[in-house]
C-alpha positions, 0 to 999 in steps of 0.5 A: 585435805581439810574435811570441813567446808574448805573441801568444797573450795578444793573440789572447784579447784580440782575440777578445773582440769575436767573443764579443760579436759584403814585397816583390814578385816581378817577372813581366816575365821570366817566360820568361827563365832567370836564375841562382838566388841563391847565398846566403840571409842569415838574421838570427837570434839566441840572445838573447830580450827580457830574455836577452842573446845574439848577433845573427848574420847566418847564411849558407845555401848557396842554390845548388840545383846545390851539393852543400851546398845548404841548409847553413849555411856561415858566420855573422857575429856582429854584436852580443854583447849582442843581445835580439831580432834582428827585421826586415831590409829586405824586399828586398836593395838594389842595393848595400850595406850593408843594414840589420837591427835588433834591436828589443828592444835598440833597435839597428840595424846595417849589413851589407856584402854585397860579398863575399856568402859572407862578410858583415861588419859595417860600422857602426851606425845612428844613434839617433833623438832622441826615438824608440825601437825601430825596426821596419820598414825600406824603401829609398827611390829616393834610396838612403836608408832610411826606418824606422818607430819604435814609441815616442817619448820618453814625454813625450807622452800615448800615447807615439806613434812615428814615422818616421825617414830615414837616409842609406846610411851610417846617419846620421839625415837627418830624423824625424817624429812620429806624434802627431796632435792629432785623435787626442789621447793615441792609442797609435800604435805606428808599425809597417808602412810603404810609400812612393809616391815619385811622389806624395811620400807614405808610409803607415804602420800602427799595431800593438804588438809586445806585448799592449798595446791600441793604436789601430787607425789608418793614417797618411799622410805627406809623404815629402819632409819626413816631415810627418804629413798624415792619420790614419785610423781603420781601419773596424770592423764591430760584432761583428768584430775583423778591423780590429784591429792594422793590420799591413803595407801595400804600394803597388799598381800603380794608386796605391792601398795595400793594408793587412792587419791581424794579424786578417786584415782587408784595407783599401784606401787611395785618393786618397792624394795629395789626400783619403785614404780607407780602405775594407774590401775583404776579411776572412778568416773568424774565428777560424781566420784570425789572424796575417796577417803579412808579405805578398809581392806576386807579379804579381797575387797577394798571398801572405799568411802566416797564423801561427795558421792554419798556412798561406799564403793566395794572394789575387788582387788584380787588382781591388784593390777586390775581392780574392779568395782563390784558393789555400791552402798549409798548413804543419804545426801546429808552424810559425807562418809570418810572414816571406816574401821572394822570390828575384828571379831564380827562383820560390823564396820563403823563410819563417820562423816568427814565434817560436812554433814551432821555429826553422826556415828553409824554402823553397818554389816559387811558381807565378807563373801560379796563385799556388800554392806547393809545398815545395822538397824539396831544401832540408833538413838532411841526413837530415831527414824534412821540408824546411827548415833547423833553427836548433836546432843544437849549434854555428855556424860562428862558434863560437856554441853552441845554438839561434838564432831566425831572422827576417828572411831575404833571397836574395843573388846 
């Protein structure tokens, strides 16, 4: 799913059937007092698809006690021929470097954060032979990194993507294709990813980054060698589009996996180690709920950015077979929420837009008892009338001029 202007074209496509018919916040230290993270890293860029620009790691002062709270204090130029800085890891690893990708440029980078106020580029991630356009990045318990890539080498009908594993230095360890003889010719754009190391499994979704019509499937893999084990069609209901574009996935505490589609259907995978099954468990009303994007698990809550509804839904997943929406947090109509990540030591979460609205980074507080969100009113540009840090600026600390589009954002201790 391309989170830019093409998303609107995809909405029209996805609504035809209607006409015919991140991360996890720990709650174990809820009563503890921990120092807040001091910085926010925001992966941003001045280029867009066919227009080259700079890929940057921008650093925002995230210490609420600081006089410069919410100020961009540094910017690292990572690539001078960037096209679309997109995903980083969903959580900062215990030690660096961390991975970030430029999706359209088909490049991934290693960012050293050992001196957090001054990140530096420490290398490039190896290319995947026979694979193109890395998307989602997940850290494994071994310290290696697992990544989805959307396309193959074009030699197979459907040009399916796949999975690749890299060592902490960005060298390729192994890869596996999403091609499945049982779905011959399927256009599988391997997108979202979650892992279940205890049962040696990974699960991926299939969604495009543009307005391509692709197959709506999820896939189960053996984690240890990236062998594809099973492809499952997402269950559809006649006259309903909420099965379309299975997007993000998260492993739950009970060993199941919850999937959200971009059109706000929710599906649960069970018996993943032996005989995987997928069941529809929730759909949010259409057509107003479109753009369910990167989720955050916070205890029993699934926090769901919904781009075209201009809101965040809090869904109680304490019974994952019957999730229930329990709270809604609206943004204004110019903001299309997409990315969310948590400060591991406080109640703060960071949001960015999917690319249809103004380039903004905003912070909110999450009530872990109720799942309700509220704006961090102090996190704003000087003199601004509403919360948030604008990336529509005249200049940056690295000398770059003009607007940058933010995407992946992470709190840094």
